[in-house]
C-alpha positions in Angstrom: 2.3 7.0 -5.1 5.8 6.2 -5.5 7.6 5.2 -8.7 8.6 1.9 -9.1 12.4 3.7 -8.7 11.4 4.7 -5.5 10.4 1.8 -3.8 13.2 -0.3 -4.8 15.4 2.1 -3.9 14.3 2.3 -0.3 14.0 -1.2 -0.3 18.2 -0.8 -1.0 18.6 1.9 0.9 17.3 0.5 4.0 19.8 -2.5 4.0 22.8 0.0 3.4 21.6 2.0 7.1 24.6 0.1 9.2 27.2 0.9 6.7 29.3 3.9 7.3 29.8 5.9 4.6 28.1 3.9 1.9 28.5 4.5 -2.3 26.9 3.4 -4.6 28.3 1.8 -8.0 27.1 2.3 -11.3 27.8 1.7 -14.6 26.6 4.2 -18.0 23.2 2.6 -18.5 21.5 6.3 -19.5 18.6 5.6 -16.4 21.0 5.7 -14.4 21.9 9.7 -14.9 18.9 10.0 -14.1 18.2 13.3 -11.8 15.8 11.4 -9.6 18.4 8.7 -8.9 21.4 11.4 -8.3 18.2 12.9 -5.7 17.2 9.6 -3.8 20.8 8.7 -2.9 21.8 12.0 -1.9 18.3 12.0 0.3 20.0 8.9 2.1 23.5 9.9 2.0 25.0 7.4 -0.3 27.9 8.1 -2.8 27.2 7.4 -6.3 30.5 7.2 -8.5 29.6 6.0 -12.2 32.1 3.3 -13.6 34.6 4.8 -16.5 33.5 4.7 -19.9 
């Protein structure tokens, strides 16, 4: 069963399917650095950039 993170992320990923080279910009909130976040975005081909501290 998918986690809440996976369900929410998959819903957003579907919105970005037609965007060329999508990049998600996140702040440095600790949960945003979870390995699962990076894994899900990598699987979808979405780049990830964190805001400077």
